[in-house]
All heavy atoms as an XYZ file, in Angstrom:
876
protein
N      44.070    151.901     49.634
C      43.542    151.115     48.524
C      42.447    150.236     49.025
O      41.487    150.079     48.331
C      44.799    150.340     47.984
C      44.391    149.519     46.764
S      43.980    150.529     45.384
C      43.841    149.364     44.129
N      42.606    149.576     50.196
C      41.558    148.680     50.729
C      40.260    149.429     50.903
O      39.178    148.915     50.641
C      41.985    148.054     52.071
C      42.711    146.779     51.902
C      43.000    146.246     53.365
C      43.548    144.884     53.291
N      43.857    144.377     54.591
N      40.384    150.666     51.396
C      39.143    151.419     51.665
C      38.407    151.804     50.384
O      37.223    151.779     50.359
C      39.531    152.797     52.386
C      40.101    152.594     53.761
C      41.579    152.234     53.720
O      42.243    152.478     52.738
O      42.025    151.673     54.733
N      39.098    151.999     49.295
C      38.480    152.307     47.987
C      37.774    151.084     47.501
O      36.565    151.164     47.084
C      39.557    152.752     46.943
C      38.953    152.879     45.592
C      40.150    154.098     47.372
N      38.403    149.915     47.560
C      37.781    148.664     47.104
C      36.557    148.384     47.922
O      35.498    148.034     47.434
C      38.802    147.496     47.157
C      38.124    146.193     46.915
C      39.961    147.715     46.180
N      36.676    148.462     49.264
C      35.542    148.266     50.131
C      34.366    149.196     49.899
O      33.248    148.794     49.885
C      35.986    148.332     51.618
C      34.921    147.938     52.664
C      34.433    146.511     52.422
C      35.501    148.074     54.008
N      34.732    150.501     49.704
C      33.694    151.498     49.377
C      32.971    151.187     48.112
O      31.739    151.304     48.006
N      33.686    150.758     47.064
C      33.073    150.402     45.801
C      32.191    149.177     45.938
O      31.115    149.068     45.371
C      34.171    150.143     44.724
C      34.785    151.426     44.256
O      34.253    152.479     44.361
N      36.009    151.274     43.722
N      32.605    148.218     46.768
C      31.797    147.050     46.980
C      30.524    147.348     47.697
O      29.446    146.893     47.323
C      32.581    145.996     47.790
C      31.873    144.690     48.052
C      31.640    143.986     46.757
C      32.774    143.832     48.955
N      30.604    148.228     48.693
C      29.381    148.616     49.451
C      28.407    149.331     48.496
O      27.187    149.105     48.533
C      29.776    149.489     50.698
C      28.536    150.137     51.303
C      30.516    148.633     51.702
N      28.897    150.248     47.659
C      28.086    150.937     46.720
C      27.427    149.943     45.732
O      26.287    150.121     45.316
C      28.847    152.035     45.964
C      28.885    153.348     46.702
C      29.378    154.452     45.814
N      30.706    154.215     45.241
C      31.847    154.404     45.915
N      31.868    154.847     47.114
N      32.963    154.197     45.291
N      28.230    149.019     45.264
C      27.732    148.003     44.273
C      26.645    147.143     44.894
O      25.698    146.718     44.165
C      28.877    147.128     43.790
N      26.696    146.877     46.182
C      25.717    145.957     46.768
C      24.609    146.746     47.493
O      24.411    146.629     48.654
C      26.432    145.039     47.782
C      27.413    144.072     47.150
C      28.087    143.223     48.222
C      26.739    143.235     46.125
N      23.890    147.528     46.751
C      22.745    148.266     47.201
C      21.666    147.252     47.563
O      21.650    146.106     47.114
C      22.260    149.262     46.141
O      21.699    148.506     45.096
N      20.634    147.627     48.415
C      19.630    146.702     48.691
C      18.817    146.198     47.504
O      18.472    145.025     47.394
C      18.670    147.560     49.583
C      19.516    148.594     50.176
C      20.621    148.865     49.179
N      18.708    147.031     46.486
C      18.011    146.645     45.197
C      18.847    145.526     44.556
O      18.279    144.560     44.030
C      17.804    147.813     44.330
C      17.444    147.467     42.926
C      16.052    147.926     42.532
N      15.740    147.929     41.181
C      15.535    146.844     40.431
N      15.786    145.611     40.931
N      15.225    146.942     39.153
N      20.144    145.677     44.464
C      20.987    144.715     43.795
C      21.068    143.379     44.577
O      21.036    142.341     44.022
C      22.388    145.292     43.583
C      22.414    146.401     42.497
C      23.771    146.878     42.293
N      23.756    147.935     41.241
C      24.346    149.128     41.394
N      25.017    149.421     42.442
N      24.234    149.987     40.395
N      21.156    143.502     45.880
C      21.190    142.307     46.691
C      19.830    141.525     46.516
O      19.829    140.316     46.356
C      21.375    142.654     48.204
C      21.139    141.434     49.063
C      22.821    143.195     48.357
N      18.739    142.241     46.483
C      17.429    141.641     46.279
C      17.375    140.965     44.866
O      16.869    139.859     44.768
C      16.309    142.691     46.395
C      14.946    142.137     46.215
N      14.183    142.391     45.085
C      14.189    141.281     46.992
C      13.076    141.817     45.187
N      13.044    141.128     46.314
N      17.891    141.664     43.865
C      17.909    141.065     42.507
C      18.766    139.815     42.467
O      18.363    138.850     41.818
C      18.476    142.135     41.545
C      18.311    141.694     40.127
O      17.215    141.378     39.647
N      19.427    141.590     39.420
N      19.964    139.801     43.122
C      20.734    138.596     43.165
C      19.961    137.482     43.852
O      20.047    136.266     43.403
C      22.140    138.868     43.807
C      22.882    137.553     44.048
C      22.914    139.787     42.930
N      19.291    137.764     44.928
C      18.495    136.700     45.649
C      17.420    136.182     44.769
O      17.166    134.918     44.718
C      17.947    137.329     46.923
N      16.776    137.095     43.996
C      15.762    136.600     43.043
C      16.346    135.755     41.940
O      15.739    134.695     41.532
C      15.049    137.810     42.372
C      14.060    138.549     43.238
C      13.583    139.786     42.491
C      12.919    137.677     43.661
N      17.566    136.068     41.525
C      18.231    135.301     40.447
C      18.586    133.902     40.980
O      18.354    132.895     40.335
C      19.492    136.000     39.971
N      19.016    133.862     42.219
C      19.391    132.541     42.782
C      18.078    131.744     43.027
O      18.077    130.513     42.774
C      20.097    132.758     44.120
C      21.512    133.305     43.942
S      22.322    133.879     45.439
C      22.382    132.426     46.370
N      17.013    132.417     43.402
C      15.749    131.715     43.626
C      15.227    131.197     42.281
O      14.653    130.062     42.166
N      15.402    131.993     41.231
C      15.019    131.554     39.848
C      15.751    130.303     39.454
O      15.137    129.345     38.862
C      15.312    132.670     38.806
O      14.552    133.785     39.069
N      17.028    130.287     39.755
C      17.825    129.086     39.374
C      17.351    127.859     40.110
O      17.150    126.809     39.493
C      19.318    129.368     39.727
C      20.193    128.164     39.517
C      20.469    127.717     38.285
C      20.742    127.523     40.651
C      21.326    126.604     38.050
C      21.508    126.374     40.440
C      21.827    125.921     39.199
O      22.632    124.851     39.027
N      17.121    128.023     41.428
C      16.620    126.841     42.202
C      15.245    126.420     41.745
O      14.956    125.207     41.665
C      16.598    127.184     43.662
C      18.022    127.382     44.290
C      17.906    127.892     45.762
C      18.889    126.174     44.168
N      14.387    127.357     41.467
C      13.054    126.983     40.929
C      13.091    126.351     39.603
O      12.318    125.429     39.317
C      12.114    128.282     40.917
N      14.046    126.766     38.746
C      14.225    126.127     37.413
C      14.678    124.680     37.620
O      14.223    123.818     36.878
C      15.226    126.952     36.617
O      14.770    128.190     36.375
N      15.597    124.509     38.576
C      16.040    123.105     38.784
C      14.908    122.255     39.256
O      14.741    121.103     38.775
C      17.146    123.078     39.847
C      18.556    123.629     39.370
C      19.503    123.576     40.543
C      19.119    122.735     38.216
N      14.112    122.772     40.236
C      13.056    121.994     40.757
C      11.901    121.681     39.777
O      11.348    120.583     39.767
C      12.535    122.657     42.051
N      11.558    122.670     38.978
C      10.451    122.557     38.064
C      10.854    121.950     36.684
O       9.984    121.627     35.874
C       9.747    123.855     37.848
O      10.579    124.742     37.183
N      12.192    121.959     36.445
C      12.699    121.504     35.143
C      12.205    122.332     33.951
O      11.917    121.777     32.876
C      12.428    120.016     34.885
C      13.110    119.147     35.893
C      12.939    117.663     35.549
N      13.630    116.805     36.457
C      14.868    116.299     36.189
N      15.442    116.496     35.089
N      15.432    115.529     37.096
N      11.917    123.598     34.229
C      11.515    124.534     33.193
C      12.133    125.897     33.543
O      12.364    126.133     34.744
C      10.017    124.619     32.999
C       9.278    125.074     34.260
C       7.746    125.187     34.001
N       7.133    125.657     35.192
C       6.994    126.920     35.550
N       7.567    127.884     34.802
N       6.419    127.311     36.685
N      12.325    126.737     32.573
C      12.916    128.072     32.907
C      12.029    128.964     33.795
O      10.835    129.082     33.515
C      13.092    128.719     31.552
C      12.913    127.647     30.499
C      12.114    126.548     31.165
N      12.608    129.470     34.826
C      11.880    130.352     35.745
C      12.754    131.635     35.842
O      13.947    131.507     36.203
C      11.676    129.781     37.121
C      11.002    130.767     38.052
C      10.804    128.508     37.021
N      12.222    132.820     35.541
C      13.017    134.056     35.577
C      12.263    135.038     36.406
O      11.183    135.495     36.061
C      13.253    134.617     34.143
C      14.064    135.933     34.242
C      13.923    133.566     33.279
N      12.854    135.388     37.534
C      12.308    136.435     38.455
C      13.118    137.658     38.548
O      12.688    138.618     39.127
C      12.101    135.818     39.822
C      11.096    134.671     39.950
C      10.002    134.510     39.219
C      11.233    133.584     40.865
N       9.347    133.323     39.619
C      10.090    132.769     40.613
C      12.108    133.196     41.843
C       9.834    131.579     41.300
C      11.854    132.009     42.543
C      10.718    131.258     42.273
N      14.302    137.649     38.015
C      15.271    138.702     38.242
C      15.732    139.336     36.886
O      15.595    138.763     35.861
C      16.477    138.227     38.984
N      16.312    140.521     37.045
C      16.988    141.139     35.898
C      18.447    140.698     35.973
O      18.875    140.129     36.975
C      16.925    142.674     36.084
C      15.526    143.191     35.923
C      15.531    144.764     36.103
O      16.553    145.348     36.429
O      14.438    145.315     35.934
N      19.203    140.808     34.919
C      20.601    140.408     34.932
C      21.389    141.091     36.021
O      21.297    142.319     36.235
C      21.184    140.823     33.607
C      19.976    140.971     32.666
C      18.835    141.438     33.599
N      22.167    140.332     36.778
C      23.089    140.863     37.800
C      24.507    140.974     37.234
O      25.320    141.763     37.718
C      23.018    140.004     39.060
N      24.792    140.132     36.257
C      26.134    140.135     35.651
C      25.883    140.294     34.107
O      25.011    139.582     33.548
C      26.861    138.826     35.919
C      27.086    138.645     37.369
C      28.193    138.797     35.133
C      27.605    137.293     37.794
N      26.652    141.224     33.536
C      26.439    141.463     32.117
C      27.784    141.463     31.367
O      28.745    142.025     31.866
C      25.789    142.824     31.884
C      25.445    143.206     30.519
C      24.395    142.318     29.847
C      24.962    144.666     30.453
N      27.822    140.741     30.243
C      29.068    140.761     29.411
C      28.699    141.539     28.183
O      27.755    141.168     27.472
C      29.498    139.314     29.097
C      30.680    139.285     28.210
S      31.165    137.644     27.660
C      31.790    136.970     29.180
N      29.440    142.621     27.901
C      29.214    143.438     26.734
C      30.488    143.378     25.862
O      31.599    143.489     26.394
C      28.979    144.916     27.156
C      28.831    145.771     25.962
C      27.716    144.985     28.004
N      30.316    143.138     24.598
C      31.442    143.106     23.653
C      31.535    144.431     22.937
O      30.729    144.655     21.994
C      31.221    141.931     22.701
C      32.345    141.748     21.775
C      32.126    140.563     20.857
O      31.026    140.405     20.305
O      33.078    139.783     20.741
N      32.477    145.318     23.315
C      32.584    146.637     22.584
C      32.937    146.456     21.162
O      32.457    147.241     20.314
C      33.748    147.317     23.389
C      33.726    146.686     24.695
C      33.365    145.232     24.474
N      33.775    145.509     20.835
C      34.104    145.185     19.449
C      34.458    143.729     19.314
O      34.937    143.104     20.283
C      35.235    146.082     18.956
O      35.508    145.770     17.558
C      36.546    145.901     19.738
N      34.247    143.155     18.122
C      34.659    141.771     17.941
C      35.935    141.734     17.141
O      36.398    140.674     16.637
C      33.548    141.009     17.276
C      33.273    141.473     15.868
O      33.635    142.531     15.440
N      32.460    140.697     15.120
N      36.655    142.817     16.991
C      37.962    142.942     16.283
C      39.080    142.568     17.264
O      38.997    142.901     18.456
C      38.088    144.316     15.696
C      39.387    144.477     14.894
C      39.384    145.843     14.235
N      38.392    145.849     13.128
C      38.687    145.663     11.876
N      39.904    145.320     11.510
N      37.743    145.743     10.961
N      40.090    141.910     16.785
C      41.186    141.581     17.638
C      42.526    141.599     16.807
O      42.481    141.225     15.634
C      41.058    140.169     18.243
S      42.341    139.781     19.447
N      43.555    142.119     17.437
C      44.832    142.201     16.758
C      45.788    141.082     17.049
O      46.877    141.043     16.561
C      45.505    143.572     17.051
C      45.723    143.725     18.543
O      45.113    143.034     19.349
N      46.639    144.600     18.876
N      45.354    140.116     17.864
C      46.142    138.983     18.194
C      45.840    137.829     17.279
O      44.779    137.800     16.614
C      45.948    138.579     19.620
C      46.327    139.690     20.642
C      45.990    139.207     22.059
C      47.758    140.130     20.561
N      46.648    136.852     17.207
C      46.432    135.661     16.351
C      46.454    134.430     17.202
O      47.227    133.458     16.878
C      47.456    135.624     15.251
C      47.451    136.776     14.303
C      46.187    136.779     13.434
N      46.158    137.940     12.505
C      45.338    138.978     12.670
N      44.487    138.962     13.679
N      45.314    139.966     11.821
N      45.738    134.374     18.268
C      45.746    133.189     19.140
C      45.136    132.011     18.431
O      44.027    132.121     17.941
C      44.949    133.512     20.448
S      45.575    134.932     21.363
N      45.845    130.899     18.324
C      45.362    129.740     17.529
C      44.074    129.151     18.152
O      43.304    128.532     17.379
C      46.515    128.762     17.575
C      47.383    129.182     18.670
C      47.200    130.632     18.897
N      43.848    129.220     19.390
C      42.710    128.562     20.000
C      41.437    129.468     19.966
O      40.387    129.045     20.268
C      42.984    128.214     21.474
C      42.997    129.369     22.456
C      44.306    130.096     22.578
O      45.138    129.947     21.685
N      44.384    130.881     23.606
N      41.570    130.714     19.538
C      40.471    131.624     19.536
C      39.887    131.781     18.108
O      40.606    131.865     17.098
C      41.009    133.031     19.931
S      39.760    134.332     19.889
N      38.578    131.734     18.035
C      37.923    131.843     16.743
C      38.169    133.166     16.076
O      38.316    133.274     14.862
C      36.399    131.585     16.826
C      36.064    130.167     17.114
N      36.128    129.173     16.170
C      35.696    129.572     18.321
C      35.769    128.077     16.711
N      35.507    128.281     17.941
N      38.210    134.216     16.843
C      38.451    135.546     16.269
C      39.878    135.681     15.776
O      40.144    136.091     14.697
C      38.199    136.601     17.330
O      36.801    136.513     17.793
C      38.363    138.051     16.800
N      40.848    135.359     16.704
C      42.207    135.544     16.338
C      42.730    134.613     15.234
O      43.588    134.945     14.436
N      42.172    133.428     15.161
C      42.593    132.461     14.176
C      41.966    132.710     12.768
O      42.280    132.049     11.799
C      42.325    131.022     14.606
O      40.922    130.818     14.674
N      40.931    133.559     12.737
C      40.267    133.863     11.482
C      39.127    132.920     11.176
O      38.570    133.011     10.090
N      38.794    132.057     12.154
C      37.663    131.072     11.908
C      36.291    131.736     12.155
O      35.279    131.096     11.919
C      37.831    129.882     12.792
C      39.006    129.067     12.415
C      39.027    127.721     13.247
N      38.838    127.935     14.657
C      39.830    127.907     15.585
N      41.036    127.699     15.218
N      39.552    128.040     16.839
N      36.275    132.976     12.614
C      34.959    133.654     12.843
C      34.331    134.127     11.555
O      35.057    134.587     10.693
C      35.149    134.809     13.890
C      33.833    135.230     14.428
C      35.832    135.978     13.220
C      33.979    136.105     15.645
N      33.104    133.924     11.402
C      32.446    134.199     10.109
C      31.651    135.510     10.106
O      31.052    135.850      9.075
C      31.547    133.070      9.624
O      30.530    132.799     10.645
N      31.566    136.191     11.180
C      30.760    137.444     11.249
C      31.606    138.688     10.853
O      32.822    138.594     11.047
C      30.093    137.626     12.593
C      31.084    137.708     13.730
C      30.377    137.801     15.055
N      31.355    137.649     16.068
C      31.173    138.065     17.346
N      30.055    138.579     17.693
N      32.141    137.879     18.194
N      30.995    139.645     10.382
C      31.669    140.863     10.025
C      32.143    141.637     11.252
O      31.537    141.492     12.306
C      30.732    141.790      9.235
N      33.221    142.360     11.108
C      33.708    143.112     12.243
C      32.735    144.265     12.539
O      32.189    144.908     11.616
C      35.091    143.737     11.971
C      36.187    142.707     11.967
C      36.935    142.500     10.818
C      36.476    142.035     13.125
C      37.961    141.521     10.878
C      37.452    141.020     13.163
C      38.215    140.812     12.025
O      39.166    139.874     12.039
N      32.530    144.497     13.856
C      31.590    145.577     14.233
C      32.028    146.136     15.579
O      32.887    145.563     16.275
C      30.183    145.008     14.367
N      31.422    147.233     15.966
C      31.639    147.811     17.285
C      30.393    148.373     17.823
O      29.480    148.822     17.092
C      32.753    148.830     17.249
C      32.415    150.031     16.460
C      33.535    151.059     16.552
N      33.067    152.278     15.920
C      33.899    153.101     15.344
N      35.194    152.926     15.332
N      33.409    154.188     14.767
N      30.271    148.434     19.133
C      29.093    148.892     19.816
C      29.167    150.420     19.864
O      30.173    151.017     20.244
C      29.067    148.309     21.266
C      27.921    148.648     22.183
C      26.615    148.084     21.663
C      28.199    148.128     23.551
N      28.016    151.061     19.564
C      28.025    152.548     19.650
C      27.872    152.952     21.132
O      27.324    152.229     21.980
C      26.859    153.065     18.868
O      25.662    152.826     19.535
N      28.465    154.113     21.475
C      28.389    154.570     22.825
C      26.888    154.827     23.252
O      26.498    154.633     24.348
C      29.209    155.851     23.044
O      28.772    156.817     22.052
C      30.698    155.533     23.000
N      26.088    155.306     22.271
C      24.688    155.456     22.527
C      23.993    154.198     22.923
O      23.224    154.225     23.882
C      24.027    156.115     21.280
C      22.517    156.241     21.431
N      21.927    157.149     22.218
C      21.516    155.460     20.827
C      20.598    157.021     22.128
N      20.388    156.019     21.331
N      24.196    153.162     22.177
C      23.590    151.856     22.498
C      24.115    151.306     23.829
O      23.345    150.775     24.630
C      23.860    150.838     21.391
C      23.053    149.586     21.411
N      23.358    148.472     20.764
C      21.884    149.307     22.125
C      22.474    147.546     21.002
N      21.580    148.090     21.838
N      25.419    151.440     24.117
C      25.986    151.006     25.362
C      25.361    151.758     26.540
O      24.955    151.116     27.556
C      27.500    151.244     25.368
C      28.146    150.906     26.670
C      28.396    149.574     26.997
C      28.531    151.869     27.543
C      28.985    149.252     28.197
C      29.124    151.571     28.713
C      29.342    150.205     29.099
N      25.223    153.040     26.401
C      24.593    153.818     27.556
C      23.182    153.458     27.725
O      22.613    153.410     28.843
C      24.772    155.297     27.258
C      26.212    155.727     27.428
C      26.383    157.189     27.454
N      27.864    157.406     27.618
C      28.537    158.338     27.066
N      27.948    159.239     26.320
N      29.830    158.490     27.261
N      22.414    153.144     26.637
C      21.034    152.739     26.832
C      20.928    151.428     27.603
O      20.074    151.249     28.446
C      20.420    152.566     25.408
N      21.809    150.470     27.270
C      21.860    149.186     27.981
C      22.142    149.460     29.461
O      21.491    148.912     30.347
C      22.892    148.244     27.347
C      22.462    147.858     25.921
C      23.156    147.053     28.230
C      23.581    147.150     25.176
N      23.194    150.216     29.725
C      23.607    150.431     31.132
C      22.535    151.249     31.852
O      22.221    150.828     33.009
C      24.981    151.169     31.132
C      26.043    150.271     30.522
C      25.329    151.553     32.572
C      26.197    148.928     31.164
N      21.949    152.239     31.284
C      20.859    152.954     31.904
C      19.694    152.077     32.269
O      19.098    152.188     33.301
C      20.411    154.147     31.066
C      21.437    155.225     30.942
O      22.419    155.273     31.747
O      21.271    156.105     30.078
N      19.406    151.130     31.397
C      18.304    150.219     31.599
C      18.555    149.261     32.760
O      17.630    148.924     33.499
C      17.949    149.486     30.324
C      16.638    148.738     30.382
O      15.711    149.233     30.965
O      16.557    147.653     29.801
N      19.875    148.831     32.942
C      20.151    147.770     33.890
C      20.976    148.205     35.078
O      21.344    147.370     35.933
C      20.874    146.654     33.159
C      20.125    145.918     32.030
C      21.073    144.976     31.311
C      18.955    145.172     32.593
N      21.208    149.491     35.140
C      22.196    150.056     36.231
C      21.685    149.645     37.667
O      22.575    149.416     38.461
C      22.241    151.534     36.088
N      20.406    149.621     37.929
C      20.009    149.349     39.298
C      20.112    147.890     39.648
O      20.095    147.549     40.890
C      18.519    149.775     39.472
C      18.371    151.280     39.390
O      19.385    152.002     39.646
O      17.275    151.746     39.121
N      20.224    147.018     38.694
C      20.332    145.586     38.988
C      21.743    144.953     38.815
O      22.019    143.909     39.351
C      19.309    144.762     38.125
O      19.632    144.859     36.790
N      22.560    145.613     38.054
C      23.881    145.076     37.737
C      24.838    145.145     38.937
O      24.926    146.146     39.638
C      24.533    145.800     36.573
C      24.041    145.481     35.204
C      24.778    146.317     34.172
C      24.107    144.031     34.868
N      25.522    144.045     39.178
C      26.550    143.997     40.188
C      27.909    143.937     39.586
O      28.904    144.457     40.052
C      26.370    142.757     41.125
C      27.513    142.614     42.111
C      25.046    142.841     41.852
N      27.980    143.316     38.366
C      29.305    143.082     37.703
C      29.120    143.273     36.210
O      28.193    142.754     35.581
C      29.758    141.663     38.033
C      31.185    141.381     37.684
C      32.231    141.933     38.529
C      31.507    140.521     36.721
C      33.552    141.694     38.178
C      32.880    140.232     36.458
C      33.839    140.802     37.202
O      35.178    140.536     36.953
N      30.060    144.026     35.591
C      30.050    144.290     34.162
C      31.396    143.863     33.603
O      32.444    144.280     34.067
C      29.829    145.782     33.941
C      29.883    146.250     32.501
C      28.784    145.682     31.641
C      29.848    147.759     32.458
N      31.300    143.019     32.569
C      32.506    142.572     31.814
C      32.498    143.243     30.456
O      31.488    143.194     29.730
C      32.481    141.063     31.642
C      32.570    140.258     32.922
C      32.121    138.803     32.623
C      33.911    140.291     33.473
N      33.585    143.870     30.074
C      33.655    144.543     28.813
C      34.532    143.810     27.819
O      35.465    144.336     27.253
C      34.165    146.008     28.948
C      33.212    146.983     29.559
C      33.899    148.308     29.774
C      32.001    147.138     28.660
N      34.261    142.552     27.626
C      35.000    141.776     26.614
C      34.240    140.501     26.329
O      33.336    140.074     27.026
C      36.387    141.338     27.059
C      36.377    140.413     28.235
C      36.426    139.011     27.979
C      36.328    140.789     29.534
C      36.428    138.122     29.027
C      36.302    139.893     30.547
C      36.367    138.539     30.356
N      34.548    139.872     25.180
C      34.029    138.532     24.794
C      34.917    137.985     23.778
O      35.998    137.516     24.131
C      32.564    138.655     24.317
C      31.923    137.317     24.204
O      32.439    136.310     24.699
N      30.857    137.222     23.535
N      34.649    138.116     22.458
C      35.435    137.561     21.417
C      36.457    138.540     20.888
O      37.376    138.155     20.158
C      34.536    137.076     20.267
C      33.692    135.866     20.650
C      34.529    134.601     20.849
O      35.415    134.374     20.068
N      34.204    133.823     21.828
N      36.364    139.808     21.209
C      37.225    140.784     20.613
C      38.119    141.423     21.683
O      37.994    141.190     22.897
N      39.021    142.277     21.250
C      39.870    143.075     22.132
C      39.243    144.412     22.391
O      39.167    145.316     21.464
C      41.264    143.219     21.454
C      42.182    144.193     22.215
C      42.360    143.800     23.627
O      42.773    142.653     23.944
O      42.077    144.703     24.544
N      38.690    144.619     23.609
C      37.900    145.833     23.842
C      38.743    147.112     23.647
O      38.134    148.144     23.337
C      37.486    145.695     25.273
C      38.368    144.688     25.904
C      38.809    143.812     24.799
N      40.062    147.115     23.861
C      40.861    148.314     23.758
C      40.985    148.810     22.320
O      41.453    149.876     22.080
C      42.214    148.116     24.394
C      42.170    147.921     25.823
C      42.671    146.749     26.416
C      41.594    148.862     26.727
C      42.607    146.510     27.826
C      41.495    148.686     28.086
C      42.058    147.489     28.622
O      42.007    147.274     29.953
N      40.560    147.974     21.372
C      40.628    148.423     19.994
C      39.400    149.257     19.576
O      39.344    149.837     18.518
C      40.693    147.174     19.019
C      42.004    146.410     19.064
C      41.869    145.193     18.116
C      43.138    147.300     18.718
N      38.423    149.300     20.487
C      37.273    150.208     20.261
C      37.690    151.609     20.405
O      38.321    152.042     21.426
C      36.154    149.869     21.257
C      34.867    150.541     20.904
N      34.641    151.872     20.982
C      33.685    150.004     20.611
C      33.399    152.168     20.661
N      32.753    150.984     20.443
N      37.520    152.463     19.438
C      38.080    153.826     19.462
C      37.526    154.678     20.566
O      38.109    155.689     20.997
C      37.744    154.401     18.098
C      36.717    153.549     17.477
C      36.842    152.243     18.142
N      36.282    154.303     21.122
C      35.709    155.100     22.195
C      35.646    154.293     23.501
O      34.791    154.502     24.300
C      34.269    155.533     21.739
C      34.310    156.403     20.536
C      32.967    156.578     19.932
O      32.113    155.639     19.991
O      32.668    157.714     19.403
N      36.643    153.405     23.672
C      36.603    152.498     24.794
C      36.516    153.301     26.128
O      35.731    152.899     27.060
C      37.819    151.590     24.835
C      37.866    150.705     26.052
C      37.038    149.573     26.119
C      38.723    150.952     27.058
C      37.019    148.783     27.279
C      38.774    150.178     28.194
C      37.941    149.060     28.307
N      37.332    154.324     26.279
C      37.344    155.055     27.535
C      36.009    155.829     27.776
O      35.615    155.997     28.935
C      38.514    156.072     27.540
C      39.927    155.362     27.563
C      40.966    156.496     27.537
C      40.091    154.529     28.738
N      35.341    156.135     26.711
C      33.988    156.752     26.938
C      32.930    155.710     27.416
O      31.982    156.080     28.100
C      33.511    157.393     25.590
C      34.306    158.566     25.226
O      34.886    159.207     26.082
O      34.412    158.780     23.945
N      33.166    154.471     27.012
C      32.235    153.416     27.492
C      32.409    153.264     28.976
O      31.481    153.037     29.691
C      32.507    152.124     26.770
C      32.332    152.072     25.226
C      32.704    150.711     24.686
C      30.916    152.416     24.868
């Protein structure tokens, strides 16, 4: 199991991705120093919301409590693949959730 995790980590940290993370950190420091936005890198971490639908009723959550005012929607696999294809060389970490329950997306495993 350790070998699998280590192998995935080594693949994830390609020279291009390491360079992109260094550029992102440099952008952050330059933004602090200049007090204006500086962007030199592509996203290294991406949060994608497959769907904003949720079957739980968590009182602290806007989606679960019904306080959310947007219509229910889901991300198409075509759009998801276009995003990933565009950012695949720079991404180190991908999160497949936000306000909704991602397993409710009917094509979650395809994503």
